[in-house]
PQR file with spaces between the fields and no chain letter, atoms N, CA, C, O and H, PARSE charges and radii, in Angstrom:
ATOM       1  N    MET     1      18.836   57.648    6.352 -0.4000 1.5000
ATOM       2  CA   MET     1      18.887   58.943    6.982 -0.0000 2.0000
ATOM       3  C    MET     1      18.380   58.801    8.406  0.5500 1.7000
ATOM       4  O    MET     1      17.371   58.144    8.662 -0.5500 1.4000
ATOM       5  N    LEU     2      19.082   59.417    9.305 -0.4000 1.5000
ATOM       6  CA   LEU     2      18.725   59.380   10.707 -0.0000 2.0000
ATOM       7  C    LEU     2      17.956   60.649   11.056  0.5500 1.7000
ATOM       8  O    LEU     2      18.424   61.758   10.798 -0.5500 1.4000
ATOM       9  H    LEU     2      19.902   59.951    9.097  0.4000 1.0000
ATOM      10  N    VAL     3      16.785   60.482   11.637 -0.4000 1.5000
ATOM      11  CA   VAL     3      15.954   61.619   12.015 -0.0000 2.0000
ATOM      12  C    VAL     3      15.662   61.520   13.505  0.5500 1.7000
ATOM      13  O    VAL     3      15.187   60.493   13.990 -0.5500 1.4000
ATOM      14  H    VAL     3      16.404   59.581   11.847  0.4000 1.0000
ATOM      15  N    LEU     4      15.947   62.583   14.214 -0.4000 1.5000
ATOM      16  CA   LEU     4      15.668   62.638   15.641 -0.0000 2.0000
ATOM      17  C    LEU     4      14.574   63.674   15.873  0.5500 1.7000
ATOM      18  O    LEU     4      14.632   64.780   15.336 -0.5500 1.4000
ATOM      19  H    LEU     4      16.332   63.418   13.821  0.4000 1.0000
ATOM      20  N    GLU     5      13.597   63.314   16.660 -0.4000 1.5000
ATOM      21  CA   GLU     5      12.527   64.233   17.000 -0.0000 2.0000
ATOM      22  C    GLU     5      12.436   64.337   18.509  0.5500 1.7000
ATOM      23  O    GLU     5      12.659   63.365   19.231 -0.5500 1.4000
ATOM      24  H    GLU     5      13.551   62.415   17.096  0.4000 1.0000
ATOM      25  N    PHE     6      12.106   65.528   18.973 -0.4000 1.5000
ATOM      26  CA   PHE     6      11.932   65.723   20.401 -0.0000 2.0000
ATOM      27  C    PHE     6      11.073   66.955   20.626  0.5500 1.7000
ATOM      28  O    PHE     6      10.940   67.809   19.750 -0.5500 1.4000
ATOM      29  H    PHE     6      11.925   66.318   18.387  0.4000 1.0000
ATOM      30  N    LYS     7      10.510   67.028   21.785 -0.4000 1.5000
ATOM      31  CA   LYS     7       9.769   68.217   22.187 -0.0000 2.0000
ATOM      32  C    LYS     7      10.649   68.999   23.142  0.5500 1.7000
ATOM      33  O    LYS     7      11.197   68.452   24.099 -0.5500 1.4000
ATOM      34  H    LYS     7      10.618   66.334   22.497  0.4000 1.0000
ATOM      35  N    ALA     8      10.773   70.258   22.872 -0.4000 1.5000
ATOM      36  CA   ALA     8      11.613   71.095   23.716 -0.0000 2.0000
ATOM      37  C    ALA     8      10.837   72.330   24.142  0.5500 1.7000
ATOM      38  O    ALA     8      10.066   72.911   23.379 -0.5500 1.4000
ATOM      39  H    ALA     8      10.329   70.703   22.095  0.4000 1.0000
ATOM      40  N    LYS     9      11.066   72.696   25.357 -0.4000 1.5000
ATOM      41  CA   LYS     9      10.484   73.936   25.858 -0.0000 2.0000
ATOM      42  C    LYS     9      11.642   74.874   26.138  0.5500 1.7000
ATOM      43  O    LYS     9      12.490   74.615   26.992 -0.5500 1.4000
ATOM      44  H    LYS     9      11.692   72.224   25.977  0.4000 1.0000
ATOM      45  N    GLY    10      11.655   75.953   25.408 -0.4000 1.5000
ATOM      46  CA   GLY    10      12.752   76.889   25.571 -0.0000 2.0000
ATOM      47  C    GLY    10      12.300   78.309   25.321  0.5500 1.7000
ATOM      48  O    GLY    10      11.122   78.591   25.103 -0.5500 1.4000
ATOM      49  H    GLY    10      10.967   76.164   24.714  0.4000 1.0000
ATOM      50  N    LYS    11      13.269   79.180   25.359 -0.4000 1.5000
ATOM      51  CA   LYS    11      13.022   80.595   25.125 -0.0000 2.0000
ATOM      52  C    LYS    11      13.197   80.903   23.642  0.5500 1.7000
ATOM      53  O    LYS    11      13.799   80.126   22.901 -0.5500 1.4000
ATOM      54  H    LYS    11      14.226   78.951   25.536  0.4000 1.0000
ATOM      55  N    THR    12      12.677   82.017   23.235 -0.4000 1.5000
ATOM      56  CA   THR    12      12.752   82.428   21.834 -0.0000 2.0000
ATOM      57  C    THR    12      14.200   82.533   21.367  0.5500 1.7000
ATOM      58  O    THR    12      14.513   82.151   20.240 -0.5500 1.4000
ATOM      59  H    THR    12      12.188   82.648   23.837  0.4000 1.0000
ATOM      60  N    THR    13      15.077   83.040   22.212 -0.4000 1.5000
ATOM      61  CA   THR    13      16.485   83.170   21.831 -0.0000 2.0000
ATOM      62  C    THR    13      17.130   81.792   21.646  0.5500 1.7000
ATOM      63  O    THR    13      17.990   81.616   20.784 -0.5500 1.4000
ATOM      64  H    THR    13      14.822   83.350   23.128  0.4000 1.0000
ATOM      65  N    GLN    14      16.711   80.825   22.455 -0.4000 1.5000
ATOM      66  CA   GLN    14      17.250   79.476   22.308 -0.0000 2.0000
ATOM      67  C    GLN    14      16.788   78.849   20.999  0.5500 1.7000
ATOM      68  O    GLN    14      17.570   78.195   20.309 -0.5500 1.4000
ATOM      69  H    GLN    14      16.011   80.968   23.155  0.4000 1.0000
ATOM      70  N    TYR    15      15.527   79.047   20.662 -0.4000 1.5000
ATOM      71  CA   TYR    15      15.018   78.535   19.381 -0.0000 2.0000
ATOM      72  C    TYR    15      15.738   79.186   18.210  0.5500 1.7000
ATOM      73  O    TYR    15      16.051   78.519   17.224 -0.5500 1.4000
ATOM      74  H    TYR    15      14.892   79.578   21.223  0.4000 1.0000
ATOM      75  N    ALA    16      16.002   80.481   18.311 -0.4000 1.5000
ATOM      76  CA   ALA    16      16.715   81.189   17.241 -0.0000 2.0000
ATOM      77  C    ALA    16      18.135   80.638   17.088  0.5500 1.7000
ATOM      78  O    ALA    16      18.615   80.471   15.967 -0.5500 1.4000
ATOM      79  H    ALA    16      15.748   81.023   19.112  0.4000 1.0000
ATOM      80  N    ALA    17      18.808   80.354   18.204 -0.4000 1.5000
ATOM      81  CA   ALA    17      20.163   79.800   18.150 -0.0000 2.0000
ATOM      82  C    ALA    17      20.157   78.402   17.533  0.5500 1.7000
ATOM      83  O    ALA    17      21.053   78.063   16.760 -0.5500 1.4000
ATOM      84  H    ALA    17      18.418   80.490   19.115  0.4000 1.0000
ATOM      85  N    ILE    18      19.168   77.600   17.865 -0.4000 1.5000
ATOM      86  CA   ILE    18      19.059   76.255   17.279 -0.0000 2.0000
ATOM      87  C    ILE    18      18.818   76.347   15.776  0.5500 1.7000
ATOM      88  O    ILE    18      19.435   75.618   15.000 -0.5500 1.4000
ATOM      89  H    ILE    18      18.440   77.875   18.493  0.4000 1.0000
ATOM      90  N    ASP    19      17.922   77.241   15.365 -0.4000 1.5000
ATOM      91  CA   ASP    19      17.647   77.417   13.931 -0.0000 2.0000
ATOM      92  C    ASP    19      18.895   77.870   13.183  0.5500 1.7000
ATOM      93  O    ASP    19      19.171   77.387   12.085 -0.5500 1.4000
ATOM      94  H    ASP    19      17.421   77.833   15.995  0.4000 1.0000
ATOM      95  N    GLU    20      19.647   78.792   13.769 -0.4000 1.5000
ATOM      96  CA   GLU    20      20.872   79.280   13.135 -0.0000 2.0000
ATOM      97  C    GLU    20      21.909   78.161   13.026  0.5500 1.7000
ATOM      98  O    GLU    20      22.597   78.054   12.011 -0.5500 1.4000
ATOM      99  H    GLU    20      19.423   79.185   14.661  0.4000 1.0000
ATOM     100  N    ALA    21      22.025   77.337   14.051 -0.4000 1.5000
ATOM     101  CA   ALA    21      22.968   76.214   14.014 -0.0000 2.0000
ATOM     102  C    ALA    21      22.567   75.202   12.947  0.5500 1.7000
ATOM     103  O    ALA    21      23.430   74.656   12.260 -0.5500 1.4000
ATOM     104  H    ALA    21      21.466   77.424   14.876  0.4000 1.0000
ATOM     105  N    ILE    22      21.273   74.948   12.801 -0.4000 1.5000
ATOM     106  CA   ILE    22      20.797   74.020   11.769 -0.0000 2.0000
ATOM     107  C    ILE    22      21.098   74.570   10.385  0.5500 1.7000
ATOM     108  O    ILE    22      21.571   73.835    9.519 -0.5500 1.4000
ATOM     109  H    ILE    22      20.572   75.392   13.360  0.4000 1.0000
ATOM     110  N    LYS    23      20.831   75.848   10.164 -0.4000 1.5000
ATOM     111  CA   LYS    23      21.105   76.470    8.863 -0.0000 2.0000
ATOM     112  C    LYS    23      22.591   76.421    8.533  0.5500 1.7000
ATOM     113  O    LYS    23      22.969   76.160    7.391 -0.5500 1.4000
ATOM     114  H    LYS    23      20.446   76.445   10.868  0.4000 1.0000
ATOM     115  N    THR    24      23.436   76.674    9.537 -0.4000 1.5000
ATOM     116  CA   THR    24      24.883   76.647    9.326 -0.0000 2.0000
ATOM     117  C    THR    24      25.348   75.230    8.990  0.5500 1.7000
ATOM     118  O    THR    24      26.163   75.043    8.087 -0.5500 1.4000
ATOM     119  H    THR    24      23.128   76.886   10.465  0.4000 1.0000
ATOM     120  N    ALA    25      24.837   74.238    9.710 -0.4000 1.5000
ATOM     121  CA   ALA    25      25.217   72.843    9.444 -0.0000 2.0000
ATOM     122  C    ALA    25      24.789   72.422    8.046  0.5500 1.7000
ATOM     123  O    ALA    25      25.539   71.735    7.351 -0.5500 1.4000
ATOM     124  H    ALA    25      24.175   74.390   10.444  0.4000 1.0000
ATOM     125  N    GLN    26      23.603   72.820    7.627 -0.4000 1.5000
ATOM     126  CA   GLN    26      23.136   72.491    6.282 -0.0000 2.0000
ATOM     127  C    GLN    26      23.979   73.192    5.227  0.5500 1.7000
ATOM     128  O    GLN    26      24.264   72.608    4.182 -0.5500 1.4000
ATOM     129  H    GLN    26      22.994   73.377    8.192  0.4000 1.0000
ATOM     130  N    PHE    27      24.385   74.436    5.479 -0.4000 1.5000
ATOM     131  CA   PHE    27      25.234   75.173    4.551 -0.0000 2.0000
ATOM     132  C    PHE    27      26.574   74.462    4.370  0.5500 1.7000
ATOM     133  O    PHE    27      27.025   74.252    3.244 -0.5500 1.4000
ATOM     134  H    PHE    27      24.154   74.911    6.328  0.4000 1.0000
ATOM     135  N    VAL    28      27.205   74.094    5.482 -0.4000 1.5000
ATOM     136  CA   VAL    28      28.500   73.411    5.417 -0.0000 2.0000
ATOM     137  C    VAL    28      28.355   72.061    4.736  0.5500 1.7000
ATOM     138  O    VAL    28      29.192   71.685    3.915 -0.5500 1.4000
ATOM     139  H    VAL    28      26.839   74.264    6.397  0.4000 1.0000
ATOM     140  N    ARG    29      27.292   71.326    5.073 -0.4000 1.5000
ATOM     141  CA   ARG    29      27.060   70.027    4.444 -0.0000 2.0000
ATOM     142  C    ARG    29      26.914   70.172    2.931  0.5500 1.7000
ATOM     143  O    ARG    29      27.515   69.411    2.174 -0.5500 1.4000
ATOM     144  H    ARG    29      26.613   71.631    5.741  0.4000 1.0000
ATOM     145  N    ASN    30      26.124   71.140    2.492 -0.4000 1.5000
ATOM     146  CA   ASN    30      25.904   71.330    1.061 -0.0000 2.0000
ATOM     147  C    ASN    30      27.176   71.766    0.342  0.5500 1.7000
ATOM     148  O    ASN    30      27.436   71.325   -0.778 -0.5500 1.4000
ATOM     149  H    ASN    30      25.636   71.759    3.108  0.4000 1.0000
ATOM     150  N    LYS    31      27.967   72.627    0.973 -0.4000 1.5000
ATOM     151  CA   LYS    31      29.236   73.050    0.375 -0.0000 2.0000
ATOM     152  C    LYS    31      30.194   71.868    0.238  0.5500 1.7000
ATOM     153  O    LYS    31      30.875   71.730   -0.779 -0.5500 1.4000
ATOM     154  H    LYS    31      27.755   72.986    1.882  0.4000 1.0000
ATOM     155  N    CYS    32      30.246   71.016    1.264 -0.4000 1.5000
ATOM     156  CA   CYS    32      31.132   69.845    1.217 -0.0000 2.0000
ATOM     157  C    CYS    32      30.668   68.833    0.184  0.5500 1.7000
ATOM     158  O    CYS    32      31.485   68.229   -0.510 -0.5500 1.4000
ATOM     159  H    CYS    32      29.693   71.128    2.090  0.4000 1.0000
ATOM     160  N    ILE    33      29.365   68.648    0.083 -0.4000 1.5000
ATOM     161  CA   ILE    33      28.846   67.729   -0.934 -0.0000 2.0000
ATOM     162  C    ILE    33      29.160   68.244   -2.325  0.5500 1.7000
ATOM     163  O    ILE    33      29.557   67.466   -3.193 -0.5500 1.4000
ATOM     164  H    ILE    33      28.701   69.139    0.647  0.4000 1.0000
ATOM     165  N    ARG    34      28.989   69.550   -2.558 -0.4000 1.5000
ATOM     166  CA   ARG    34      29.307   70.129   -3.865 -0.0000 2.0000
ATOM     167  C    ARG    34      30.790   69.988   -4.166  0.5500 1.7000
ATOM     168  O    ARG    34      31.160   69.660   -5.293 -0.5500 1.4000
ATOM     169  H    ARG    34      28.667   70.182   -1.853  0.4000 1.0000
ATOM     170  N    PHE    35      31.645   70.228   -3.179 -0.4000 1.5000
ATOM     171  CA   PHE    35      33.086   70.080   -3.358 -0.0000 2.0000
ATOM     172  C    PHE    35      33.432   68.642   -3.705  0.5500 1.7000
ATOM     173  O    PHE    35      34.259   68.396   -4.583 -0.5500 1.4000
ATOM     174  H    PHE    35      31.344   70.494   -2.264  0.4000 1.0000
ATOM     175  N    TRP    36      32.812   67.699   -3.028 -0.4000 1.5000
ATOM     176  CA   TRP    36      33.054   66.280   -3.292 -0.0000 2.0000
ATOM     177  C    TRP    36      32.571   65.892   -4.686  0.5500 1.7000
ATOM     178  O    TRP    36      33.246   65.131   -5.380 -0.5500 1.4000
ATOM     179  H    TRP    36      32.140   67.899   -2.315  0.4000 1.0000
ATOM     180  N    MET    37      31.413   66.402   -5.106 -0.4000 1.5000
ATOM     181  CA   MET    37      30.882   66.076   -6.428 -0.0000 2.0000
ATOM     182  C    MET    37      31.751   66.653   -7.540  0.5500 1.7000
ATOM     183  O    MET    37      31.911   66.035   -8.593 -0.5500 1.4000
ATOM     184  H    MET    37      30.865   67.020   -4.542  0.4000 1.0000
ATOM     185  N    ASP    38      32.307   67.826   -7.308 -0.4000 1.5000
ATOM     186  CA   ASP    38      33.162   68.455   -8.312 -0.0000 2.0000
ATOM     187  C    ASP    38      34.553   67.839   -8.359  0.5500 1.7000
ATOM     188  O    ASP    38      35.229   67.928   -9.384 -0.5500 1.4000
ATOM     189  H    ASP    38      32.177   68.327   -6.453  0.4000 1.0000
ATOM     190  N    ASN    39      34.988   67.223   -7.285 -0.4000 1.5000
ATOM     191  CA   ASN    39      36.337   66.655   -7.188 -0.0000 2.0000
ATOM     192  C    ASN    39      36.253   65.201   -6.761  0.5500 1.7000
ATOM     193  O    ASN    39      36.655   64.857   -5.649 -0.5500 1.4000
ATOM     194  H    ASN    39      34.439   67.150   -6.453  0.4000 1.0000
ATOM     195  N    ARG    40      35.742   64.357   -7.617 -0.4000 1.5000
ATOM     196  CA   ARG    40      35.591   62.936   -7.272 -0.0000 2.0000
ATOM     197  C    ARG    40      36.933   62.334   -6.918  0.5500 1.7000
ATOM     198  O    ARG    40      37.959   62.681   -7.503 -0.5500 1.4000
ATOM     199  H    ARG    40      35.416   64.637   -8.520  0.4000 1.0000
ATOM     200  N    GLY    41      36.917   61.439   -5.967 -0.4000 1.5000
ATOM     201  CA   GLY    41      38.121   60.730   -5.575 -0.0000 2.0000
ATOM     202  C    GLY    41      38.844   61.363   -4.397  0.5500 1.7000
ATOM     203  O    GLY    41      39.882   60.857   -3.971 -0.5500 1.4000
ATOM     204  H    GLY    41      36.084   61.157   -5.492  0.4000 1.0000
ATOM     205  N    ILE    42      38.324   62.445   -3.868 -0.4000 1.5000
ATOM     206  CA   ILE    42      38.973   63.041   -2.713 -0.0000 2.0000
ATOM     207  C    ILE    42      38.584   62.270   -1.465  0.5500 1.7000
ATOM     208  O    ILE    42      37.582   61.554   -1.444 -0.5500 1.4000
ATOM     209  H    ILE    42      37.480   62.856   -4.214  0.4000 1.0000
ATOM     210  N    GLY    43      39.378   62.423   -0.441 -0.4000 1.5000
ATOM     211  CA   GLY    43      39.140   61.678    0.784 -0.0000 2.0000
ATOM     212  C    GLY    43      38.715   62.567    1.932  0.5500 1.7000
ATOM     213  O    GLY    43      38.402   63.745    1.761 -0.5500 1.4000
ATOM     214  H    GLY    43      40.192   63.005   -0.457  0.4000 1.0000
ATOM     215  N    GLN    44      38.716   61.971    3.091 -0.4000 1.5000
ATOM     216  CA   GLN    44      38.263   62.650    4.302 -0.0000 2.0000
ATOM     217  C    GLN    44      39.174   63.827    4.655  0.5500 1.7000
ATOM     218  O    GLN    44      38.693   64.853    5.137 -0.5500 1.4000
ATOM     219  H    GLN    44      38.970   61.014    3.229  0.4000 1.0000
ATOM     220  N    LYS    45      40.467   63.692    4.424 -0.4000 1.5000
ATOM     221  CA   LYS    45      41.399   64.767    4.755 -0.0000 2.0000
ATOM     222  C    LYS    45      41.120   66.019    3.931  0.5500 1.7000
ATOM     223  O    LYS    45      41.158   67.134    4.450 -0.5500 1.4000
ATOM     224  H    LYS    45      40.857   62.859    4.033  0.4000 1.0000
ATOM     225  N    GLU    46      40.840   65.829    2.645 -0.4000 1.5000
ATOM     226  CA   GLU    46      40.548   66.978    1.788 -0.0000 2.0000
ATOM     227  C    GLU    46      39.244   67.656    2.195  0.5500 1.7000
ATOM     228  O    GLU    46      39.137   68.881    2.150 -0.5500 1.4000
ATOM     229  H    GLU    46      40.809   64.923    2.222  0.4000 1.0000
ATOM     230  N    LEU    47      38.254   66.862    2.593 -0.4000 1.5000
ATOM     231  CA   LEU    47      36.995   67.450    3.057 -0.0000 2.0000
ATOM     232  C    LEU    47      37.200   68.219    4.356  0.5500 1.7000
ATOM     233  O    LEU    47      36.582   69.263    4.563 -0.5500 1.4000
ATOM     234  H    LEU    47      38.340   65.867    2.630  0.4000 1.0000
ATOM     235  N    TYR    48      38.060   67.714    5.226 -0.4000 1.5000
ATOM     236  CA   TYR    48      38.370   68.424    6.467 -0.0000 2.0000
ATOM     237  C    TYR    48      39.056   69.750    6.152  0.5500 1.7000
ATOM     238  O    TYR    48      38.745   70.773    6.762 -0.5500 1.4000
ATOM     239  H    TYR    48      38.562   66.866    5.058  0.4000 1.0000
ATOM     240  N    ARG    49      39.991   69.733    5.200 -0.4000 1.5000
ATOM     241  CA   ARG    49      40.666   70.976    4.798 -0.0000 2.0000
ATOM     242  C    ARG    49      39.676   71.962    4.196  0.5500 1.7000
ATOM     243  O    ARG    49      39.766   73.166    4.441 -0.5500 1.4000
ATOM     244  H    ARG    49      40.244   68.902    4.705  0.4000 1.0000
ATOM     245  N    HIS    50      38.733   71.457    3.410 -0.4000 1.5000
ATOM     246  CA   HIS    50      37.710   72.324    2.814 -0.0000 2.0000
ATOM     247  C    HIS    50      36.834   72.938    3.908  0.5500 1.7000
ATOM     248  O    HIS    50      36.469   74.111    3.834 -0.5500 1.4000
ATOM     249  H    HIS    50      38.659   70.480    3.211  0.4000 1.0000
ATOM     250  N    ASN    51      36.506   72.149    4.906 -0.4000 1.5000
ATOM     251  CA   ASN    51      35.713   72.654    6.027 -0.0000 2.0000
ATOM     252  C    ASN    51      36.479   73.748    6.768  0.5500 1.7000
ATOM     253  O    ASN    51      35.889   74.748    7.177 -0.5500 1.4000
ATOM     254  H    ASN    51      36.802   71.196    4.966  0.4000 1.0000
ATOM     255  N    THR    52      37.773   73.569    6.942 -0.4000 1.5000
ATOM     256  CA   THR    52      38.602   74.583    7.583 -0.0000 2.0000
ATOM     257  C    THR    52      38.635   75.853    6.741  0.5500 1.7000
ATOM     258  O    THR    52      38.608   76.958    7.283 -0.5500 1.4000
ATOM     259  H    THR    52      38.253   72.757    6.609  0.4000 1.0000
ATOM     260  N    ALA    53      38.693   75.704    5.427 -0.4000 1.5000
ATOM     261  CA   ALA    53      38.665   76.871    4.536 -0.0000 2.0000
ATOM     262  C    ALA    53      37.321   77.592    4.627  0.5500 1.7000
ATOM     263  O    ALA    53      37.273   78.821    4.563 -0.5500 1.4000
ATOM     264  H    ALA    53      38.715   74.807    4.987  0.4000 1.0000
ATOM     265  N    LEU    54      36.243   76.845    4.773 -0.4000 1.5000
ATOM     266  CA   LEU    54      34.927   77.472    4.916 -0.0000 2.0000
ATOM     267  C    LEU    54      34.862   78.297    6.197  0.5500 1.7000
ATOM     268  O    LEU    54      34.266   79.374    6.214 -0.5500 1.4000
ATOM     269  H    LEU    54      36.282   75.847    4.825  0.4000 1.0000
ATOM     270  N    ARG    55      35.470   77.795    7.268 -0.4000 1.5000
ATOM     271  CA   ARG    55      35.496   78.552    8.520 -0.0000 2.0000
ATOM     272  C    ARG    55      36.244   79.865    8.353  0.5500 1.7000
ATOM     273  O    ARG    55      35.853   80.882    8.926 -0.5500 1.4000
ATOM     274  H    ARG    55      35.954   76.920    7.254  0.4000 1.0000
ATOM     275  N    ALA    56      37.315   79.846    7.573 -0.4000 1.5000
ATOM     276  CA   ALA    56      38.084   81.068    7.353 -0.0000 2.0000
ATOM     277  C    ALA    56      37.337   82.047    6.444  0.5500 1.7000
ATOM     278  O    ALA    56      37.473   83.262    6.587 -0.5500 1.4000
ATOM     279  H    ALA    56      37.632   79.019    7.108  0.4000 1.0000
ATOM     280  N    GLU    57      36.555   81.515    5.521 -0.4000 1.5000
ATOM     281  CA   GLU    57      35.876   82.360    4.531 -0.0000 2.0000
ATOM     282  C    GLU    57      34.569   82.955    5.046  0.5500 1.7000
ATOM     283  O    GLU    57      34.237   84.095    4.721 -0.5500 1.4000
ATOM     284  H    GLU    57      36.444   80.528    5.405  0.4000 1.0000
ATOM     285  N    TYR    58      33.830   82.196    5.841 -0.4000 1.5000
ATOM     286  CA   TYR    58      32.514   82.638    6.302 -0.0000 2.0000
ATOM     287  C    TYR    58      32.526   82.779    7.825  0.5500 1.7000
ATOM     288  O    TYR    58      32.702   81.787    8.534 -0.5500 1.4000
ATOM     289  H    TYR    58      34.100   81.270    6.104  0.4000 1.0000
ATOM     290  N    PRO    59      32.341   83.995    8.334 -0.5600 1.5000
ATOM     291  CA   PRO    59      32.407   84.186    9.786  0.2800 2.0000
ATOM     292  C    PRO    59      31.294   83.457   10.550  0.5500 1.7000
ATOM     293  O    PRO    59      31.512   83.048   11.690 -0.5500 1.4000
ATOM     294  N    PHE    60      30.113   83.286    9.954 -0.4000 1.5000
ATOM     295  CA   PHE    60      29.033   82.599   10.677 -0.0000 2.0000
ATOM     296  C    PHE    60      29.320   81.112   10.827  0.5500 1.7000
ATOM     297  O    PHE    60      28.795   80.475   11.740 -0.5500 1.4000
ATOM     298  H    PHE    60      29.936   83.618    9.027  0.4000 1.0000
ATOM     299  N    VAL    61      30.143   80.545    9.948 -0.4000 1.5000
ATOM     300  CA   VAL    61      30.531   79.139   10.089 -0.0000 2.0000
ATOM     301  C    VAL    61      31.526   79.009   11.243  0.5500 1.7000
ATOM     302  O    VAL    61      31.468   78.058   12.022 -0.5500 1.4000
ATOM     303  H    VAL    61      30.570   81.063    9.205  0.4000 1.0000
ATOM     304  N    LYS    62      32.431   79.971   11.340 -0.4000 1.5000
ATOM     305  CA   LYS    62      33.419   79.937   12.422 -0.0000 2.0000
ATOM     306  C    LYS    62      32.732   80.084   13.777  0.5500 1.7000
ATOM     307  O    LYS    62      33.166   79.488   14.763 -0.5500 1.4000
ATOM     308  H    LYS    62      32.478   80.744   10.707  0.4000 1.0000
ATOM     309  N    ALA    63      31.670   80.869   13.827 -0.4000 1.5000
ATOM     310  CA   ALA    63      30.973   81.102   15.089 -0.0000 2.0000
ATOM     311  C    ALA    63      30.318   79.824   15.624  0.5500 1.7000
ATOM     312  O    ALA    63      30.177   79.665   16.837 -0.5500 1.4000
ATOM     313  H    ALA    63      31.318   81.353   13.027  0.4000 1.0000
ATOM     314  N    PHE    64      29.918   78.912   14.731 -0.4000 1.5000
ATOM     315  CA   PHE    64      29.231   77.705   15.150 -0.0000 2.0000
ATOM     316  C    PHE    64      30.110   76.462   15.064  0.5500 1.7000
ATOM     317  O    PHE    64      29.608   75.348   15.215 -0.5500 1.4000
ATOM     318  H    PHE    64      30.032   79.041   13.746  0.4000 1.0000
ATOM     319  N    SER    65      31.401   76.628   14.826 -0.4000 1.5000
ATOM     320  CA   SER    65      32.304   75.480   14.779 -0.0000 2.0000
ATOM     321  C    SER    65      32.630   75.033   16.192  0.5500 1.7000
ATOM     322  O    SER    65      32.799   75.850   17.097 -0.5500 1.4000
ATOM     323  H    SER    65      31.808   77.533   14.704  0.4000 1.0000
ATOM     324  N    PHE    66      32.713   73.727   16.363 -0.4000 1.5000
ATOM     325  CA   PHE    66      33.000   73.167   17.677 -0.0000 2.0000
ATOM     326  C    PHE    66      34.429   72.732   17.773  0.5500 1.7000
ATOM     327  O    PHE    66      34.854   72.232   18.814 -0.5500 1.4000
ATOM     328  H    PHE    66      32.576   73.063   15.628  0.4000 1.0000
């Protein structure tokens, strides 16, 4: 596992945006892991399609998609 640490000086709104982005990334990661565990043998393309479906289903995921 890769862990990055840093000290940042920012505004409260910036910290809130970072926290929201972290929560969204963890949500998508957990959904993809669950999808993979339930459907063994799927590949990267299916996970990408699942991620696209998550963006369509959850508006907060679409807001933080790059």
